[in-house]
C-alpha positions as CSV (number, residue, x, y, z in Angstrom):
1,X,18.1,215.5,92.3
2,X,20.2,213.0,94.3
3,X,21.9,212.0,91.0
4,X,22.6,215.6,90.2
5,X,24.4,216.3,93.5
6,X,26.3,213.1,93.3
7,X,27.5,214.1,89.8
8,X,28.4,217.5,91.0
9,X,30.4,216.1,93.9
10,X,32.3,213.9,91.5
11,X,33.1,216.9,89.2
12,X,34.5,219.0,92.0
13,X,36.5,216.0,93.4
14,X,38.1,215.5,90.0
15,X,38.6,219.2,89.4
16,X,40.4,219.5,92.8
17,X,42.8,216.7,91.9
18,X,43.6,217.6,88.4
19,X,41.9,220.3,86.2
20,X,43.5,218.8,83.0
21,X,42.2,215.4,83.9
22,X,38.7,216.8,84.3
23,X,38.9,218.5,80.9
24,X,40.1,215.2,79.3
25,X,37.4,213.2,80.9
26,X,34.6,215.7,79.9
27,X,35.8,215.6,76.3
28,X,35.8,211.9,76.3
29,X,32.3,211.7,77.9
30,X,30.9,214.2,75.4
31,X,32.4,212.2,72.5
32,X,30.9,208.9,73.8
33,X,27.4,210.4,74.1
34,X,27.7,211.9,70.6
35,X,28.8,208.6,69.2
36,X,25.7,207.0,70.8
37,X,23.4,209.7,69.4
38,X,24.8,209.4,65.8
39,X,24.5,205.6,65.8
40,X,21.2,205.3,67.6
41,X,18.9,205.8,64.6
42,X,15.7,205.4,66.5
43,X,16.7,202.2,68.3
44,X,16.7,201.7,72.0
45,X,20.1,201.7,73.6
46,X,21.2,198.9,75.9
47,X,24.5,199.5,77.7
48,X,26.0,196.1,78.8
49,X,29.0,196.6,81.2
50,X,31.5,193.7,81.7
51,X,35.0,193.8,83.1
52,X,36.5,191.6,80.4
53,X,35.6,188.6,78.3
54,X,35.7,186.2,81.4
55,X,32.6,187.9,82.6
56,X,30.5,187.3,79.5
57,X,29.3,183.8,80.5
58,X,27.2,185.4,83.2
59,X,25.0,187.1,80.6
60,X,25.6,185.3,77.2
61,X,23.0,182.7,77.8
62,X,20.3,185.3,78.2
63,X,21.5,187.1,75.0
64,X,21.2,183.9,73.1
65,X,17.5,183.6,74.3
66,X,16.4,186.9,73.0
67,X,13.4,186.8,70.6
68,X,14.0,186.8,66.8
69,X,14.6,190.2,65.5
70,X,15.3,191.6,69.0
71,X,18.7,193.1,68.1
72,X,17.3,194.8,65.0
73,X,15.6,197.2,67.3
74,X,18.5,197.5,69.8
75,X,21.7,199.5,69.8
76,X,24.0,197.3,72.0
77,X,26.8,199.4,73.6
78,X,29.4,197.1,75.4
79,X,31.5,198.7,78.1
80,X,34.7,197.0,79.5
81,X,38.2,197.7,80.3
82,X,40.3,199.1,77.5
83,X,42.6,196.0,77.1
84,X,39.5,193.8,76.8
85,X,37.5,195.8,74.2
86,X,38.7,193.8,71.1
87,X,38.3,190.4,72.8
88,X,34.8,191.1,74.2
89,X,33.5,192.6,70.9
90,X,34.9,189.7,68.9
91,X,33.5,187.0,71.2
92,X,30.0,188.6,71.1
93,X,30.0,189.1,67.3
94,X,31.2,185.5,66.7
95,X,28.2,184.3,68.7
96,X,25.8,186.3,66.7
97,X,25.3,189.2,69.1
98,X,25.7,192.5,67.1
99,X,27.8,195.1,69.0
100,X,27.0,198.6,67.8
101,X,29.6,200.4,69.9
102,X,32.3,199.5,72.4
103,X,33.5,201.9,75.1
104,X,35.7,201.9,78.2
105,X,33.6,201.1,81.3
106,X,34.8,204.2,83.3
107,X,32.8,206.4,80.8
108,X,29.5,204.8,81.7
109,X,29.1,207.2,84.7
110,X,28.3,210.1,82.4
111,X,26.2,208.4,79.7
112,X,22.9,210.2,79.3
113,X,21.5,208.4,76.3
114,X,20.4,204.9,77.2
115,X,17.2,202.9,77.8
116,X,18.7,200.0,79.9
117,X,22.0,199.6,81.8
118,X,23.0,196.1,82.8
119,X,26.3,195.2,84.6
120,X,27.8,191.8,85.5
121,X,29.6,193.5,88.5
122,X,28.2,195.3,91.5
123,X,31.2,197.6,91.6
124,X,30.7,198.8,88.1
125,X,30.7,202.4,87.0
126,X,27.0,203.1,86.7
127,X,25.3,206.0,84.9
128,X,24.7,208.8,87.3
129,X,21.7,210.2,85.3
130,X,18.8,207.8,85.3
131,X,17.4,207.4,81.8
132,X,16.3,203.8,82.1
133,X,16.6,200.9,84.6
134,X,20.1,200.3,85.9
135,X,20.5,196.6,86.8
136,X,23.1,194.4,88.4
137,X,23.0,190.7,87.5
138,X,26.1,189.8,89.3
139,X,29.1,187.5,88.3
140,X,28.7,184.7,90.8
141,X,27.1,183.5,93.9
142,X,27.5,185.6,97.1
143,X,30.8,185.2,99.0
144,X,33.0,187.1,101.4
145,X,30.6,189.9,102.1
146,X,31.5,192.0,99.1
147,X,28.1,191.6,97.3
148,X,26.2,194.5,98.9
149,X,28.2,197.5,99.8
150,X,26.3,200.8,100.0
151,X,28.7,202.9,98.0
152,X,28.5,200.4,95.1
153,X,24.8,200.5,94.9
154,X,24.2,204.3,95.0
155,X,23.0,204.4,91.3
156,X,21.6,200.9,90.7
157,X,17.9,200.6,90.6
158,X,17.5,196.8,90.8
159,X,19.1,193.4,90.9
160,X,18.6,190.0,89.2
161,X,18.9,187.8,92.2
162,X,20.7,184.4,91.9
163,X,19.1,182.4,94.8
164,X,17.6,182.3,98.3
165,X,21.0,182.9,100.1
166,X,21.6,186.1,98.1
167,X,18.0,187.1,98.5
168,X,18.3,187.1,102.2
169,X,21.4,189.2,102.0
170,X,19.6,191.5,99.6
171,X,16.6,192.0,101.9
172,X,19.0,192.7,104.9
173,X,20.7,195.3,102.7
174,X,17.5,196.9,101.6
175,X,16.5,197.5,105.2
176,X,19.9,199.1,106.0
177,X,19.1,202.6,104.5
178,X,16.4,204.7,102.9
179,X,18.2,204.6,99.5
180,X,18.6,200.8,99.7
181,X,15.0,200.3,100.4
182,X,14.2,201.7,96.9
183,X,15.9,198.8,95.1
184,X,13.9,196.1,93.5
185,X,14.9,192.5,92.9
186,X,13.9,189.8,90.5
187,X,14.4,186.1,91.1
188,X,16.5,185.0,88.1
189,X,19.1,182.4,88.9
190,X,22.7,181.9,87.8
191,X,22.6,182.1,84.0
192,X,26.0,180.5,83.4
193,X,24.9,177.3,85.4
194,X,22.1,176.4,83.0
195,X,24.3,174.1,80.8
196,X,26.0,172.6,83.8
197,X,22.7,171.8,85.5
198,X,21.1,170.5,82.3
199,X,24.0,168.1,81.5
200,X,24.6,169.8,78.2
201,X,28.4,169.7,78.6
202,X,30.4,166.6,77.4
203,X,33.1,165.8,80.0
204,X,35.1,163.8,77.5
205,X,35.0,166.5,74.9
206,X,36.2,169.1,77.3
207,X,39.1,166.9,78.6
208,X,40.2,166.0,75.1
209,X,40.1,169.7,74.0
210,X,42.7,170.3,76.7
211,X,44.9,167.4,75.5
212,X,44.8,165.3,78.6
213,X,43.6,161.8,79.2
214,X,39.9,161.5,79.7
215,X,40.3,158.1,81.4
216,X,42.1,159.6,84.3
217,X,40.4,161.4,87.3
218,X,40.6,165.2,87.1
219,X,41.2,167.8,89.8
220,X,40.4,171.4,89.1
221,X,42.2,174.1,91.1
222,X,40.3,177.4,91.0
223,X,41.5,179.8,93.7
224,X,40.3,183.3,94.5
225,X,42.3,186.4,93.7
226,X,42.7,188.4,96.9
227,X,45.7,188.9,99.1
228,X,45.9,186.1,101.6
229,X,44.1,183.6,99.4
230,X,45.9,180.5,98.4
231,X,47.1,181.7,95.0
232,X,49.2,184.6,96.4
233,X,50.1,182.8,99.5
234,X,51.4,179.7,97.9
235,X,50.0,179.2,94.4
236,X,53.3,178.1,92.9
237,X,53.9,175.5,95.6
238,X,50.3,174.2,95.4
239,X,50.6,173.8,91.6
240,X,54.0,172.1,91.9
241,X,52.5,169.5,94.3
242,X,49.5,168.9,92.2
243,X,51.6,168.5,89.1
244,X,53.5,165.6,90.7
245,X,50.3,163.5,91.2
246,X,49.1,160.8,88.9
247,X,45.7,162.5,88.1
248,X,44.9,165.3,85.7
249,X,45.2,168.8,87.0
250,X,43.4,171.8,85.5
251,X,44.1,175.2,86.8
252,X,41.7,178.1,86.3
253,X,42.3,181.4,88.1
254,X,39.8,184.1,89.0
255,X,39.4,186.7,86.2
256,X,41.1,189.4,88.4
257,X,44.3,187.2,88.5
258,X,44.6,187.6,84.8
259,X,44.6,191.3,84.8
260,X,48.0,192.8,83.7
261,X,50.8,192.5,86.4
262,X,50.8,196.3,86.5
263,X,47.4,196.2,88.2
264,X,48.9,195.0,91.4
265,X,45.7,195.1,93.4
266,X,44.0,192.6,91.0
267,X,46.8,190.4,90.1
268,X,49.3,190.8,92.9
269,X,51.8,192.1,90.4
270,X,52.3,188.6,88.9
271,X,51.9,187.4,85.3
272,X,50.3,184.2,86.3
273,X,50.2,182.7,82.8
274,X,54.0,183.0,82.7
275,X,54.5,181.9,86.3
276,X,52.6,178.7,85.9
277,X,53.8,177.9,82.4
278,X,56.6,175.6,83.7
279,X,54.2,173.1,85.0
280,X,52.5,172.3,81.8
281,X,52.6,168.6,81.0
282,X,50.4,165.8,79.7
283,X,48.7,165.8,83.0
284,X,48.7,169.5,83.9
285,X,46.9,172.3,82.1
286,X,46.5,175.9,82.9
287,X,43.2,176.8,81.1
288,X,43.6,180.5,81.3
289,X,41.3,181.4,78.5
290,X,38.6,178.8,79.2
291,X,35.2,179.6,80.9
292,X,35.2,177.6,84.2
293,X,31.8,176.1,83.7
294,X,32.9,173.4,81.2
295,X,35.9,172.7,83.4
296,X,33.6,172.0,86.4
297,X,31.7,169.5,84.2
298,X,35.0,167.9,83.4
299,X,36.4,167.7,87.0
300,X,35.9,165.0,89.7
301,X,37.1,167.2,92.6
302,X,37.4,171.0,93.0
303,X,40.2,172.6,95.0
304,X,39.6,176.1,96.0
305,X,39.9,178.4,99.0
306,X,37.5,181.4,99.4
307,X,36.1,181.4,95.9
308,X,32.4,181.3,95.2
309,X,33.3,178.7,92.5
310,X,32.8,176.2,95.4
311,X,29.1,176.9,95.3
312,X,29.0,176.0,91.6
313,X,30.7,172.7,92.3
314,X,28.2,172.0,95.1
315,X,25.4,172.7,92.6
316,X,26.4,169.5,90.8
317,X,27.3,167.6,93.9
318,X,31.0,167.6,93.3
319,X,33.4,167.1,96.3
320,X,35.2,170.3,97.3
321,X,38.5,170.6,99.1
322,X,39.2,174.0,100.7
323,X,42.7,175.3,101.3
324,X,42.7,177.2,104.5
325,X,43.8,180.8,104.3
326,X,44.6,182.2,107.8
327,X,46.0,185.5,106.4
328,X,42.9,186.1,104.3
329,X,40.5,185.5,107.3
330,X,42.7,187.3,109.8
331,X,43.4,190.5,107.7
332,X,42.0,190.6,104.2
333,X,38.3,190.1,105.1
334,X,38.5,193.0,107.5
335,X,40.3,195.4,105.2
336,X,38.3,194.5,102.1
337,X,34.9,193.4,103.3
338,X,34.6,194.7,106.9
339,X,34.1,191.3,108.4
340,X,35.4,189.7,111.5
341,X,37.5,186.5,111.1
342,X,34.8,184.5,113.0
343,X,32.0,185.9,110.8
344,X,33.9,185.2,107.6
345,X,34.7,181.6,108.6
346,X,31.4,180.5,110.1
347,X,28.7,182.1,108.0
348,X,27.5,180.5,104.7
349,X,27.0,184.0,103.3
350,X,30.8,184.5,103.4
351,X,32.6,181.2,103.6
352,X,31.6,179.7,100.3
353,X,30.3,176.5,101.8
354,X,33.4,175.3,103.8
355,X,31.2,173.2,106.1
356,X,30.3,171.1,103.0
357,X,33.9,170.2,102.0
358,X,37.2,169.1,103.5
359,X,39.4,172.0,104.9
360,X,43.2,171.5,104.7
361,X,46.1,173.4,105.9
362,X,49.1,172.0,103.9
363,X,50.0,170.4,100.5
364,X,50.3,167.0,102.2
365,X,46.8,167.3,103.7
366,X,45.6,168.5,100.2
367,X,46.8,165.4,98.5
368,X,45.3,163.1,101.2
369,X,42.0,164.9,100.9
370,X,41.9,164.7,97.1
371,X,42.6,161.0,97.2
372,X,39.8,160.5,99.8
373,X,37.3,162.5,97.6
374,X,38.2,160.5,94.5
375,X,37.8,157.2,96.4
376,X,34.4,158.2,97.9
377,X,32.7,161.1,96.1
378,X,29.6,160.6,98.1
379,X,31.2,161.7,101.4
380,X,29.6,164.9,102.7
381,X,26.8,164.5,100.2
382,X,24.2,165.4,102.8
383,X,26.1,168.6,103.7
384,X,26.3,169.6,100.0
385,X,22.6,169.0,99.5
386,X,21.8,171.3,102.4
387,X,23.9,174.1,100.9
388,X,22.6,173.5,97.4
389,X,19.1,174.3,98.4
390,X,20.2,177.8,99.2
391,X,22.0,178.6,96.0
392,X,19.9,179.2,92.8
393,X,16.4,180.1,91.6
394,X,15.1,178.6,88.4
395,X,17.7,175.9,88.1
396,X,18.5,175.1,84.4
397,X,16.4,177.9,83.0
398,X,17.8,181.1,84.4
399,X,18.8,182.4,80.9
400,X,15.2,182.1,79.7
401,X,13.9,183.9,82.8
402,X,16.6,186.6,82.5
403,X,15.9,187.2,78.8
404,X,12.2,187.7,79.5
405,X,13.0,190.2,82.2
406,X,15.4,192.1,80.1
407,X,12.9,192.4,77.2
408,X,10.3,193.5,79.8
409,X,12.6,196.3,81.1
410,X,13.4,197.6,77.6
411,X,9.7,197.7,76.6
412,X,8.9,199.4,79.8
413,X,11.5,202.1,79.3
414,X,10.1,203.2,75.9
415,X,8.1,206.4,76.2
416,X,7.6,206.1,79.9
417,X,9.5,207.4,82.9
418,X,11.6,204.6,84.3
419,X,10.7,205.9,87.8
420,X,7.0,205.3,87.4
421,X,5.6,202.3,89.4
422,X,4.3,200.4,86.5
423,X,7.7,200.3,84.7
424,X,9.7,198.6,87.5
425,X,9.5,195.0,88.5
426,X,9.1,195.1,92.3
427,X,10.6,192.6,94.7
428,X,8.1,190.1,96.0
429,X,9.4,187.2,98.0
430,X,6.5,185.1,96.8
431,X,6.5,186.4,93.3
432,X,6.1,184.6,90.0
433,X,9.8,184.5,89.3
434,X,10.7,181.9,92.0
435,X,11.0,178.2,91.7
């Protein structure tokens, strides 16, 4: 009943704004459901929602661990932004994952024929009508307070939790309302970190693939995307200073920064590929299309600001230099995440591990801090170890644990109500999924 009223409110809000838009949306939604029905052919339907191809590493490892013949019995429906459909589909198909149908992610809200819905983003459009488990597996470690926002979790049923830090935040969120208390959680881990933690990535191979010198130290600049973060505040100046140095510099931006410049909220209205092209040299590479995980394996030092990629560097005991972002802490955290400046700066849940790295306020300080980290990578190792203990469950085998959980959810959804107690994994802090 709750889903029905939410759906009804959505319809009336849309009708009030534009009757023509409502008709267009309803036609598109009906068409999507008809396409699923026509292609289903007795198979279970798994809807996988990603923003674009850069979000695939957060789930691909689990897809690769599925049992033999699994996809013969599954209709995989991939949902993403319109501009990313071709790339997402191509990447999955080239890795041996059959995609039965690709749709725009906004249409997920009105899908009624599915057995499992999984999203790599907590702010995804989630099916309003419950026909199977609706699961969030996240796209990174928790940061900045944007992980658990009530409005984003209205239609999710559960979460694949990454680590102890996120689990504590999840428990606090579950106690915040009657609806949140219904959520379940499974201790899974960070799927994309498995290869990094298992040492399966060859640093020299990654460096050589970028056409830079593997014998030189390498610095990775990976900033966040929001207003007030280092990229929008002074990204060009930072890259210019890094490009002047004798070490290798690799730049990898947040996926949101690569959205079209017309999507101003995401990209700041800048085509960052074009903006940073002038810095390309035999020591500077903008790896815009690469997954950041191999780049972390290739780097000696990470430079970031308020991005959760800092946690991923800490996982492998890499020195991290944080660019301070006064505007972000003073204004953006309040507007976007409802946090105070002090809370955002001082709490591990929100500050991405700043206490385990060097914090700098200018390009000159940045260069000095990088040189220090390169000279003594063991500095602040104890602080990194303390943070690392908070980060992930099942280190090195999260993909296997996730694959088992996904198979279990799909099997449970067959022929039984997804709301019945025996079909949902419940959240037990001492449960079998923890390390």
